[in-house]
N, C-alpha and C positions, 0 to 999 in steps of 0.2 A: 092500455098497458104500454109502458115505455119499452123501447127496443132493448135496453140493457137487461130488463127483467124477462123479456121474451127469450133472450139468448140464454140467460141463467136457467130459466125453466126448461128450455129445450135441451141444453147440455146435460142438466141434472136428470131429466127424464130419460134421455138416451143411456146415460151411464147407469142409472138405477135399473132400468129395464134389462140392460146387458148383465149387470151383476146379479139381478134377481133370477134371470133365465139360467145363467151359468150356475148359480147357487142351487136351483132346483135340480138341474142335471147332475151337479156334483153330489148332492145328497142322495139322489137315486143311485148313482154309480157307487158311492161309498157304502150305502145300505146293502146293495147287491153284493158288493165285494166282501163286506163283513160276514154276510150269510154264507157266501162261497168259501171263505176262509174257515168258518166254523164247520162247514160240511166236510172240507178236506181234513180238518183236524180230527173230527169224530171218526171219519173213515180210516184215518191213520191209526187211531187207537184200536179200532175193530180189527184191522188187518194185522196189527202186531199180535193181538191175542190169538188169531188164527195161525199165523206163521210160527209162533213160538209154541203152539199146541199146549197152552197153559192149562194146568189143572185148576180145580175150583180154589184150592188153597193159594196157588200162585196168582190167580185172578183177584182174590180178596186182598192179597198184599199189594198188587198193582193198583187196585181201586183206591186203596188208602193213599197211595202216592199222588194220585190225580184229583183227590177230593178237593184240594184247595183251588183247583181249576174248574170247579163246578161241573164235573163230568161223572156220569153214572153209567154202569154197565148192567145189562140183563141178557140172560141166555134162555132161549125157548127151544123146546124139542119139536119134532115133526108134527106133533099134535097141537102145537101152539100153547103148550103148558110151560110156565116159567120154571126153569131149573135153578137159576141163580138170579138174584140172591134168594136164599132159602126163606120161606115164609110159611106160617101156619095155614094160611088160606091159599087156594089155588088161584093164580092170576094168569090171564092171557095177555097177549100183546095188544089186542084191540084193533089190529090192522084189518083192512077189508079183504074179502075173498080174492079180489083181483090182485092186490099187492101180494097176498100169500102165494097165489099161483105164480107170480113173477119170481118170488124167492125160490120156489120149488124148481123153477127152470134155470136157476143160477144167476139171476139178475139182482143187482143191488138196488135198494130203494133210497133215493136221495132224501135230502132234508125234509122232514115232515113235522108239522106242528101237532102237538098233543096237548089236550086240556088237562090231562092227569098224568101223574108220574107212573112208573112201572108197577107200583103197588097202590095205585089209585090215590096217591098223594094229591092234595089240592094245589098244584103248581103247573104253570104252563111250560111245556118242554118242546125242544126241537130235537128230532131223533133221526138217526140213519140206521139202516138195516142191512146186514150182510149174511148171505146164506152159508150153512155149514154142511159139508159132505164127508162121508166116510172115505178115508184115503184108499182103502182096499177095494171096496165095492162101488165107490162113487155114489152111494145112496144118500139122498137128502136126509139129514139127521136133525135139522133145526136151523136156527138162525141166531145171530147175536145183534143186540140193539145197543147203541151207544147214544146217550142223550145229554143235553145240557139245558139248564133253565133259560128261558127267553129273557129273563130280567138281566142276566149278565150281558147278553148281546145288546139289549136295549140301552143299558147304561153306557156302553161303548158308543152306540149311535147317538145318544143324547149328548155325549161329550163332543162328538163331531159337530152336531147341530150348534152347540154352544160356541165352538170355535168359528163355525161358519158365520153365526150372527155377529161375532166380534169383527170378523173380516168384512161383513156387510156394512157395519157401522163405520169402520175405518175407511172403507171405499166410498161410503156416502160423504164423509167429511172431505176426503180428497176430491170427490166429484164436485162438491159445492165450491171448494177452493179453486179448482181448475176452471169451473164455470164462471166464477167471479172474475178470475184473472183474464180469461179469454174474452168474455163479454166486455170487460172494461177496456181491453186492448182494441176491440172492434169499435166500441163506442167512442173512444178517443179519436180514432181515425174519422168517424162520422162527424164528430164535433168539430174537427179541423176543417172538414168540408163545409159545415154549417157556418163557421166563422168566416171562411173564405167567401162563401155565397153572400153573407151580409156585407162584406167589403165590396163585392161586385155591385150589390144593390145600392150601396152608398156612393158608388161612382169611382171606386178605387180599382182600376183594371190592372195595376202593376202588382199582381199577386200570383203566386205559383205554389202548387202543392208538390210535396216530395213524391217522387215516383221511382220505386225500386224494381219495377217490371217483374213482380212476383205473382200477383193474383188479380182478381176482378176489381178490387179497390184501387189498385195501381192503374189498371186500365181506365177506371172512372176518373182518377186523378189526371191521367194524360188527356182524356177528353175534356175535363174541366179546364186544364191549362190551355188547350187549343181554343176552347170557347172564350176564355178570358182574352187571349190574343186577338181573336176575331172581334169580340165586343169592343176592345180597345181601338182596333182599326176602324170599326164601324162608327164608334163615337167620334174619333178624330175626323172621319169623313163627314159625319153629320155637322160637326163644328165648322169644318171648312166650308161645307155647302151653305151653312147658315151665315157665315161671314160673307161668302160670295153673294148670297141673297140680300143680305143687309146692304152690302155695297151696291148691288144692283138697284135696290129701292132708292138709295141716295142718288145714284146716277140717273135713274129715270126721272126722279123729282127735279134734278138739275137740268136734264134734257128738256123736260116739259116746261119748267119755270122760265127758261130763257125765251123760247118762242111765245109763250103766253104773256110774258112781260112785254115783249116787243109788240104783240098784237094789241094788248090792253093800252099801251102807251100811244099807239097810233090812233086807236078808237077815241081815246080821251082828247087827243089833239084835234081830230076831226070834229068831235062834239063841241069843243070850245073854239073852233075856227083858229086854232094855233098853227095849222099846217098851211103854208102858202099854196095857192092854186097850182103853181107849176110843179110842186113836189107831191101833189096828191096821187098821181099815177104811180110814181115810184114807191110811195107808201103803201098803196094797194098791192103792188107787186110783192113787196116785202111781206105783207100780211099773208098773201097767198102762199109764198114760199115757206113761211114758218108754219102755216096750217098743214101744208103737205108734209112737212117734217114731222109734225105730231101724228098725222095719219100713218106715215111710214112706221113710226115707232109702235103704234098700236097694232098695225097689221102684222108686223114681225112677231109680236107676242101671240096674236091669234093664230098665225100660221104654225108656229111652233107647237102650240097646244093641239091643233087639229092633226098635225103630222104625228105627234107623239101618241095620240089616242086613236090613230088609224081612221080618222074621219074624212080624210081626203080621198078622192077617186082619181087615179091617174088615167088619162086618156092618151095611150101611147100610139105613136105613129112614126113612120120614117120620114125624115126631112133632111135638107141639105145642111151639113155641118158648116160649110163656108158661109152660107147666107145667115145662119144663126149667130155665128161669131162676129160677122160684120155688123149685124144688127146691134149687138151688145156694144161693139166699139163705137158705133155712131151715137148710141144713147149717152155714152160716158165720155165722149171726146172732149166736150167743153170742160167737164170737171178735171179731166187729165191735163188739159192745157193750162187750167188755172194754177196747177202745181208744177208746170214746166215739164210734164210727162208726155210721152208719145206712145200710143197703143198700136201694136203691130199684130196683124192676123196672118197666120200661115195654115191654110187648109186647101186640100185639093177639091176641085169642082165635083168629083164623083164620090166624095166622102159622105156617107149617110149616118145619121144618128137615129137609134130607135128609142124614143122616150116621150114623155109628156112635154110638148113644146113649151108651154107657158112655164112649167116648173124648171125645165132646162134653162130657159132664159133667166129665171129667178136665181138659179144656182150660179150661172156665169156672172150675172150682174153683182151678186153679193161678193163673189171672189174678186172680181175686177175692181169694185169699189174699195174692197179691203186693200188691194194692191196699190190703188191710187192714194189711199189714205196714208200709207206708210212709205210712200216713195216721193221723192222730190227731185225734179230735174233729172228724171231717169227714164227707163223704158219698161213697158209692160207688153208681154208677148202672150197672145192667145193662139194655141196651135192644136191640131188634131192629127192623130196617126192611127194606124190599124194594127191589131194583133190577131191571133187566130180566132179568138172567141169574143174579143172586146174591141170597142172603139175607145181610144185613149185621148183625153182632152187635158192639156196643161195650161195653167195660168202662172206665168213666171214674171217676177218683177226684180228690179235692181235696188230695192229699198233697204230699210234698216235691218231687216231680218228678224228672226225669233230666237231667243235663247233656248238651248236644248232642254232645260228643265221645264219650260213652258209648253213645249210642243204637244205633250200628251193631254194637256188641259184645255187647249184652244177650242175643242169641240163642245165643251160644256156650256150650258146656258148661263148667262150672266158673267162669264169669265172675260176679263180683260188682261191682256198680256202685261201691260206696263201702265202704272198709274199716270205716268207722264203723257200717255197717249190720249187721255180723256178729252183734252181741250183742243184737239185738232179741228180743222175747219169742218170736216165731215165726221165729227165725233159719233161713234157707234154705241149701241146699247149693250153690246156683248151677246146678242142673240143671233146675229147673222150667220156665223159659222155653225152654230148649233142647228139652225134651220137647214143649211147646206148639207151637213152630215146626215141628218134624218132623211132628207129628200133623196140623197144618193142611195142610202140603204133601202128606202122604199122602192127604188128602181132595181134592187138587187145588184147594185154596183159596188164599187170600192173607191175609197178616197184616201190619199196619203199626202204627206207634206214633208218637204226637205228644206232646211233653211240654214244659212250661215250668217251669223250676226255681222252687220255692216256690208254684206255682199248681196243679200236678196233672199227671196223665198219662192219655192216652186210647189204649187198644188197640182197633183195628178189625180184625175178622175177616170175611172174605167166603167163604161156602160156596156152591158152584154149585148151582143148582136141579136137580131130578132130570132134567127134559127136556134142559136144557143140558148136563148131565154125560153123559147118554147120547149126545148129539150129539157131544161131544168124544171119547168113547171110540170111536164109530163112525168118526170121522175119523182117529184114530190107528191104528185097526185096518186 
């Protein structure tokens, strides 16, 4: 069953049950009220007869006046013999001994149903009884009965029932109309959401639902709008990552093609004796250099995947910061000189670093090579200092710097800051800084970068000291 019909059925059922329940209560109330009014009316007639001390002749004249109201009078003596109206036969009231005893005590008897009239007429009556006493002696002398046919009361009740059914039918019509209107209102709001959902599914994230902040539908609309914004941002990020990945694949293909072409060319030259004997050693060195370049490219990718999936095990130890930085400087001094750069090391002999030595060297080599790559005829500074809980290592260069808009993205895999930088002598794959970032985080350290275009870049790495790191591990444990 569709939601609109469920709503119509639910609203209609609620209204119908409410109207039906109220109708039953109203009918019972009206029926009781009609009988109570008739009882008060009949008692009123009986009391008038008693107060005015009517004679039989006066009672006959009074009875003629109320005949059109279906009211009958009867008077009985203390022996329960009917004195009025006069009849050839003797009639009694037919009330029970218990009721007769109540009359003798001066109690009135409320509305009572009779199957026969006062003179045994075949008619259903409702009757009230009022006792009569002698004014002088206060002796019980009989009682007066005032009755009315049930048919008159029933016709009045039937008229009320008829009006009630008319009201029920009108209420039912209004209930159906209101149910249709309200269900249609809710269904329209749901259909708007369905349409918006289809737009999202079709890839259109620039969609927003009206939100009047009134009910749960508006709250759902707010959540939907937030979802659309989030999906749009996610989709844009996916597209950006896909573009970066595609660019990376092109870069890797380019990076691999160059050394492979070089190696293949040398091999063909050697095969066909096209390389002079005096140039063979240089050719072999070139092949070896290009092979190492391929190995480095593959290793960087493997390292990143291992680090990201927590497959590496860090063997931490304390070692001399000065010796480690000087080691990195010695490894890369030739590359730096090839670009006219000078590497400077500033570290105290007592400075200690607590980290995995090999991974620490890998971090510093990557950052230093990055500085060499983008610095020409400049200086590169490797320094270490101490804070309360951290050892701070900085790698600073006087190179071309990084634009502010690119700083937040340099840690991403495959990312290259500037297309013009791809063809540098030590062209990178865009993975080195991603590896550095992951390794620092694995050491529970921090890394930050500050750069001014045209003036240089400074990378700052903080490694927690041994005591502080043990305290951190104990707290986490």
